[in-house]
N, C-alpha and C positions, 0 to 999 in steps of 0.2 A: 866315521868321524864327523862330528858336527862342526858347524861354522865357528862356534865359540871355543872349540877345544884346541885350536891352533896356538901352541905356546910360543912358537917362533914364527918369524916372518916367512912362512911357507906360502908360495904363490898358489892361489886357488880361485876358481870361478864357481859361484853358487847360484842356483835358481831357487827362489823361494816362491812356491805356488800357494796361493790363498787356500786355506783349509786343507792343505795336503799333509800336514803333520810335521814333516821335517824338511830341511833344505835338501835339494838335490845337487850333487856334485856334477859340474859340467866338465867333461873331458876335452871337448873341442867346441870352439866358438868361431863363427864366421859372421862378420858385420859388414853391411853395405849401407852407406848413408851419403846424403848430399843435401845442399841447400835446396829448399822448396821441393824435397822429395821425402818419401816415407822411409825411415830406417828399417832394415830387416836384420834380425838376429837369428841365425840358424845354430841351434844348440844340440849337442849330443850328450846325453846323461847316462852313465853306466849303472846308476842306482835303480833299484826296482821299487815299484809301488804296487804291490800285489792287490791291494784293496781298491785301486782306482783303475778304471778303464780309460781308454783313449777318448771315448765319447764324453766321459764325465770331466775330463781335464780340458777339453777344447772349449775355448771361450773364457777360461778362468783368468783372473788377474795374477800376474807373476812379476817378480822383481829379480833382475840379474845384478849380481855384484861381482866385480873383478877386484880382488884384494890380495894383500900379503899381510897376514896377521890381522891387526886392527886397522891397517892402512888401506883405505878403499880408493882404488884408481878410477873405477867407473861404476856407476849405478844407473840402471834403467828399468823403469816400470812400464809394463805394457800388457797386451792381451795375447794369450796363447792362440795364435791364429790357426796353427796346424799341429796336431799331435800324432806321431807315429810310434806305436809300440812294437818294438822289434823282438828278436829272439832273446831269451834269457832275461826278459823283463826290462831290457834297456829301452830308452825313449829317445826320439828325435823330435825337437820342438822348433817351431818358428814363432818368434816373439815379435810382435808389431806394436806400435804406439796406438793410443786410443783413437787417433785420427784415421787409422786404417779401417775402423768400423764404417766410416763414411763412404768407403769404396763399395760397400755391400748394399747401400740404399740409393735408389735413383728416383727421380721425381720429374713431373712436368708442372710448372707453376710460373706465375708472373709476380714480380715484386714491383710495386708502383710508387714513384716518388720516394725512392730510398737511396741512401748512399751505400757504397760497397761495404763499408765497415758495418753498418746496421744489418745488411743482408747476411754477411758472413757470421756475425754474432747470432743471428736468429737461426741460421742453418745449423751451426755447431751447438746450439743450445739443446739439440736432441741427443747429444752425446755427453759422456763424462768429461767435458772439455775444460781445460784451463788455458786461457789465451791471454797473452800479454802484448798489447799494442805499444811498442816502444818507438813509435814514429807517428807523425801527423801528416799523411799525404794529402795532396789536393784531391778531394773526394766529394764533389757536389752531388746532390740527389739526381738520380737518373729517372727520366720520365717513366720508363718501364724497362725491366731487366728480366730476361727469360731464362729459366732453367728448363731445357727441353731434352728429355730422355738422356740426361746426364746423371752420373752418380753425384752424390753430395760432395765427395772429395774433388772430383774433376771440376765441378761448378765453382767451388770455393777457390781452388788453386788458379783457375782461369781468371776469376775476378781479381785476385791478389796480383797476378802478373799484369793484368790490364792497368792497374794503377801504380805499377812500378815498385811493389813491395815483395818481399820474400820471407821465408820462415825457416826456422830450425827448432830443435827440441832441446830444452834445458831441464836438468833434473832438479826438483825442489823436494822438500820434505813431504809435500802433499802429492807428489807424483810428477809426471812429465808435463812440462809447460810448453805450449806452442808460442814461440817468440816471433813476433812479426816486426820486421825492420825494413828500412829503405836505404841505409848507408853504412859504410864501414865504421863510422863513429859509434854505432850502436853495439859493436862487438867488444866484449871485455877482453883485456889482455891477460893471458895466463900468468900466474906468479911462479916463482922459482920452485916452490914446494910441489906444485903440480907437475911441472915439467923441468926437472933439474938438468936435463941434457941440452936445453936450449942455449946455454951459455958455456962455451969452452968445453964441450963434451966430446969433441973429436968426431971421427967418422964411424965409430963403432955402433952408434944408435940411430944415425940418420944419414941419408944421402940426399942430395939436392940437385935438381936440374932446372935451369931457366930456359924458357922457350919464347920465341917470338915468330910470328908468321905474318905474311902479307894478307890483308883482309880489306873489307869494304871501308871506305872513308866517309861516306855520306848516305843518309837514308831520307827519302822523300815519300810521304804517304799522301795519296790524293783521295778526295772524297767530294761528294756533291751535297751542299746544304740547301735544301729546298726552301727553307724559311727566308733565305736571302736571294732567291732566284729571280731578281728583276732582269737579269740577263745571265748568260753562261759564265762570263768572267767573274761576276759578283758571287755566283753560287759555288764556283770551284774552290775547294779548300785544299791547301797543301801544308802538311806538317813536315818540317824540315829539321835535320840535325846533321852537323858536319864535324869532322875531326881533321887535324892537320895532316896534309898529304905530302910526303917527301918527293915522290916521283909520279905516281899514278893517282888520278882522281877516279876512284872506283865507287860509283854511286848505285844505290839500289832504289828503284822506283816501284811502288806497289800500290794496288788499288783493290778494294776500298780500304780506307784507314780504319773503318769501324767506329768512327765518331764524326759527328756533324759540328763539333765545337773546335775552333782553331787551336785553343790552348791545349785541349786534350790530345789533338792530333800531333802537335809539336812534342808533347810528352811521350806519346807512343813511338814517334820516330826516334827520340833520344834514347828511350829504353831499348829499342831494337838495335840501335848503333852501339850502345853500351854492351849489349849481349854479345855481338859479334867481335867487338874489340876485346872484351874480357876473355873470350874463348881463345883468341890468338895470342894471349900474353899470360897464360897460366904457368905456374911453376909446379913441377912434379917432385915429390919427395918420397923416399922410403924410410920407414921407421920401425924400430923394435920396441917402442914404448907404448904401453896399453892405455895411457890416459888421453891421447890425442883425440879430439872430437870435432865434429862439424860445427861451424859457427864460432869456434875459438879464434881469437886474434893472437898471433904469436909474434914475438919480437926477435929478430935476428941481429946479432952484433958480431958475428964471426965471419970474416972475409973468406974463410975457407969454404963457405957455402956458395960455391960458384960465383963468388964476388958479390953476392946479394947481402943487403942489410936493410933494416927497417921493419915495419909492421906488415904482416900478411894475415889474411883471413882464410881459414880452411874451408874450402868449398865442396870437397868430395873426399870420401874416405872408404877404403876397404881394409879390413883388419882380420887377421886369422890368428887365433890363440889356441895352442894345444897345451893344456895344463898337465903337469906331472901327476901320475896316478899315486894312490896311497901305498903302493908296494915298493916305491923307490925312496931314496933318501930325501931328507928335507932340503938338501942343498942343490937339488937338481933344478936347473933353470927351465922355465917354460919356453916353448917355441913360439915366438911372436914374429909375425910378418905383416907389415902394414904398408900401405901406399896412400898418399893423399895429394890432392891438388890444392894449391894456395894462390890467392890473388892479392896483389899489393893493394893496400888501402888507398893508394893514389887513384885507383880505378874503381868504378862502380859495378858491383855484381847485379845482374838482372836475370831473372828466370826466363827461360825461353817462352815466348808467347804460345799459349795453348789455343789451337783453332776452335772457333765457335762451332757448335753443332750446325749441320746443314740440313735444311728441309727441302727436299727435292719435290718438284711438282707443286700442286696447290692443295689447299684444305678448305673446309667450310667452317663457319663460325656463326654465332647468333648475335644480332645487334641488341645491346642492352642500354640502360641509362634512364629508363622511365617506364611509364605504363605501356602496355601492349598497344601497338599501332601508333604511338606518338612519334613525333619527329624531334630528335635530340642531336644537336651538332654544336661544334664550336665555330669561331669566326673563320677558320680555315676550311670549313666544310668537312671536318673529320667526324666520324661517329665512333661510339664506344662498342667494343666487341668483347665477347667472352668465348674462348675457344673450347672445343669439346674435350680437349685433353686437360683442362683445368679442373681436376677432380676435387680440389679443395677450395674452389673459388667461393668467395662470399656472395650471398644473394643481394647485397646492397648495390645501389646504383653506382657507387664509386668503384665497384670491382672491375669494371671494364677498362680497357686501355684505348686511347684515342688512335684511330687508324685513318689514313688518307683514303679517299675514294677515287678510283680511276673513272674518267668520263670518256664518252666517245670522241669528244673534241674539247680542248681546253686552251683558250687564248686569253689575251689581255683584255678583259671586259667582254669577251664573246666566247661562244662555244656552247656546250650542253651542261646541264646541271640536274642530276637526279641523285637524291640521297636516300639510302635505305632507312627504313623505320624500325622501331623497337620490335623485336620478335621475328624479324626476317632472317632467313639463312642466306649468308653471303659467301661468295667464293673469295678466298684469300691467297695471294701469292706472296713471295718473300724476295726482296731485292738481294741478289747474289746469294739466295738461300739462307739469309741471316734471319733467325727467329726474332731478333730485336727490330727488324725492319719489315713489318707486314704491310701489305697494300691490298685494298679491296678491288677486285677485277670484275666482279659481276655478282649475280644473285641467282638462286634456284628456288623452285617450289618444293614443298614437302607436304606431309599429311595435314599439317596444321595451317599451311599457307598455300591454298589451292589457287590455280590460275584463274583469270577472269573468264576464260572460255574452256569448257570441257573439251578434251582432246577427242573423246568419243561421245557422240558422233560428229561433233563440230570441228572436223579437221580443217575446214576451209576458212575459219575465222582467225584473224591476226589483228594485232593493234596494241594500243596503250590505254590503260584505264587507271585513273588516279582514285584516291579515296579521301573524302573530307576528314580533316582532323577533328571536326566538331560533331559530325553525324556520319556514322559508317554507312548509312543508306544513301548518302549523296556522293556522287562521283562525276568526274569529267572523263570523256572517252574519245579516242580516235580509233575507229575500227575499220578493218578491211574484210570484205566477204568475197571470196574467190569461187563461190559456188557457180558452176557452169550455167550460163543463161540468167543468173541472178547477181552478177557481180555488182558490188556497191561499195561506196565509201561513206561511212557514217561518222558524224561528229556530234558530240553531246557535251554541253556545259552544265555542270551541276548547279550553277547559279547564274552568274553574269558571264557575258562574252564580249570582248572588245577586239576590233579590227582597225588598225591604223595603217593606211597606205600613204607613204610620203609623196608618191607621184600618181601615175595612172593605175587603174584597175580595169581589167577586161574580163567579162564573164560571157561565155557562149554556151547557151543551153540548146542542144540540138533537138530536144523534144519539149516536153511541158515543164513549166516552172510553177510551183505551188508555194504560197506563203500563207501561213496561218499564224496570226498574232492574237493571243488570248487577251491581251490588255490593249493599251493605247499604242498608237504608232506615230512617230514624229520623224519629219524629214526636213532638211534645210539644204537649199542649193544656193551657193554664194554667187553663181553666175547663171547662164542659160540652162534650161532643162528641155531636152529634146526627147520626144517619144514618137515612134512610128509603129502603128498597129496594122498589120497586114490583113486582118479580118475585122470582125465585129468587136465592139467594146461593150461590156456589160458591167453595170455598176449598181449596187443596191446599198442605199443609205437608210438604215433603220431609224435614225434620228434626224436631226437638222443637218442641212448642208450650208456651209458658209464659204463664200468666195469673195475675196477682196483684191481687185485688180487696181493697182495704183497708177498704172499707165493706160494705154489703149488696149481694148479687147477686140480682136479681129476673129470673126467666126464665119466660116463658109460651110453650107450644107449642100452637097451635090444632089441630094434627093429631097424627099419630103421632110418637113419638120413637124413633129407632132408633140404637143405639150398638153398635159392634163393636170390641172390644178384643182385639188379637192377643196381647197379653201379659197380665200380671196387673193387677188393679185394687186400688189402695190408697185407702181412703176413711177419713179421720180427721175425726170430728165432736166438737168440744169441748163441745157442749151437747146438748139433746134432739134426737131425730130422729123426725119424724112422717111416716108414709107412708100415704096414703089412696088406695085404688083403687076406682073406681066399679063394677068388675066383678071378674073372677077375677084371682088372682095365681098364676102358675105359676113354680116354681123347679125347675130340673132341673140336677143336678150329677152329673157322671160319677164323681166321687171322693167324698170324705167331706165332710159338712157339720158343722162344729163351731161350736156357739153357746155362748159363755161369758159369764156375767153375774156381777157382783159381789154382787147382791142376790137377785133372784128372777126366774124365767122363768115367765111366765103365758101359757097357751094357753087361749083361751076361744072356745066355739062355742055360742051360745044360752045355756041354763041350765047347761051342762056346762063344766067347767074342769079344767085340769091345772096345778098349781102346783108348781114345783121351786125349792126354796130351800135354805138351809144346814141347816135342820132335817129336811128330807126331801122326800118327794113326796106331794102330796095330789091324789087323783083324785076328782072329784065328778061325779055324773051320775044322772039318773033311772034309767037302765039302763046297766049296765057289762057288756060282753061281752069275754071274752078267748078268742080262738080261734086255735090254732096248728096248722098242718099237721104239725108235729113235736112235740117235747117243749116243755112250758111249765114253766120252772123258776123257782122263787122261792127265794132264798137270804137269809139274814140274816147279820149280821156285817160284816166289812170290805168296802167296795165294790171291784169289779174295777177294775184300772187303766184310765185313759182319757187321750187326748191333749187338752192345753189348746189353746184357740183362740189364734192368733197375733195380735200387736198390729199394727194398720195403721201403715204408715210415714207420718210427717208430711210433707206436700208442702212443698217449698222452691223455688218458681219463681224464675227469675232475673229481676232487674229490668232493664228496657230501658235501653240507653245513651242519654244525652241527645243530641238532635241538635245539630250544629254551627251556631252562630248565623250568619245571613246577615250579611255585612259588605260595605258599600259605602263606599269612601273619600270622606269629606266634604271639600269645598273648604275651604281655609284661611279664617280669619275675615276678613270684609270690613271695612276701616276704617270707623269710625263716620260720617265725613263723606261717604264714598262710598255708604253703604248707602241713603241717601234719594234717590240719583240714578237708581235703576232705574225 
């Protein structure tokens, strides 16, 4: 018998399989459905399809119709998720909605700067989806949202529960539509034609039980917002929700909230409280009517229903239908047993939160965001990462997500600061195992990023080496060599080096000290300069030597003083000059000695003297002898001409150039409220 051949209102269930040729009669149907869950229809069909195998039917589109004549009580279109061909050609089918296909696909990917709605729409676009958003939840873009080893279905339902919305399926001429709502106002009230027993139909078709239970009255979710962490109290975030408590204040405190935004944390707390409150106030009903469905809003106005009246939303349904066979009369009633849960529209339904996937241990990832070896970070010192499990990641610089970098020490304006560069492989941990909260804990070398010192044979070397961002051949380094007998500490600056000591510096070299300066050397001492040399001092000046003493110069030589001047000597003394010799003074000149004085020249030996002044020459002595091997001439009158002594050139030594001041860039000022947090 075909579906169209029913002349009277005989109750039948039909399964219409795409390209199967004829509708299949369903002898038994078992339905299980709930809000924010996938409905499951288990069907038994006594009809045979000899030309079709179970494998050829699996995955086919099919439509279930529960009807009496031309009156259709229920219609559902889905996918034959499982097909079992039994003896005598009978079949057992499992019919699921199109969303069930999303349970068969899993992925690892990151959505960046996207709202939940846009993420859900993109994920479901891979399926024959029909989605109706009949709500507008608070859904700001998320910096990054991770799907990690989750099926598409679990990922989507987790995100929907996270923003406080839920879904059910509604049949349309085009197929099953996934309806997403967030309040009871979005549920349509069934009319009398669909459910005639809802008004004054007695207890033959429905039973009703009301339930109430003691449950939690408050939910507080704590978290830590690092963006506001000027101190602990400023960073601690608490999302709170409370319900009136008659006797007991039964509060739930949980950590972490899963959000660093106060508004979102409050919403999560409210959703969790709504869920526990709704679960404690569900009504249970038994029914024999085939048209009841999840997501319907039903109106009760019969006080016989356990004293209940008003509007209720069906939240869960199990339904069993055994249709009469063709061999019995047309007036045989089907066997229908159903049970459903309903929630008053005065309460808000919320799907149970779905735990996020947990990443245990650590992973590694690659720093991205620019050219290889460049430094890319934001104002908070975060760098962009691309994880190895992002198989569909875009090669663009925007593909990475910003991740904080752990440092050996982090204080208010003090601590360590090392940021990994593009191309480096870093070690990533996850706060509370949450894939949405990665943090870089270190870095590792690999085949493309080799260490600065080869481990074989240079096992004894350790240290730090940087790399110039402009020239890869330039680096700065602090290196330790622990080779036995050759232990050393080496420092190398790729360009300039600055050392600023705010107070004293003491350097003790127990052996030799060597300084080699390829260019100029500059030194300035604001006060005294003391030097004590225990041995000899050797100094070689290949050019000129300039010395400018603005005060006294005191010099004592304990031994001999030897000076050799290859050129001339210019000595200019502005005041008296006193020369005392403890023994002989010998002056030997190969040329002429000219001594010129403006007053008098006095030569004295014992009691004898020779005085030469402007008035003449006076020679005094106990005995005066003039002995010449040739003529001795004495003339009067004008003196013979003579050469005047030359004036000494006044020395003008060059002043030293001042040294360039050491400069070390100081960190920016620390906010006053954070300064005491170190």
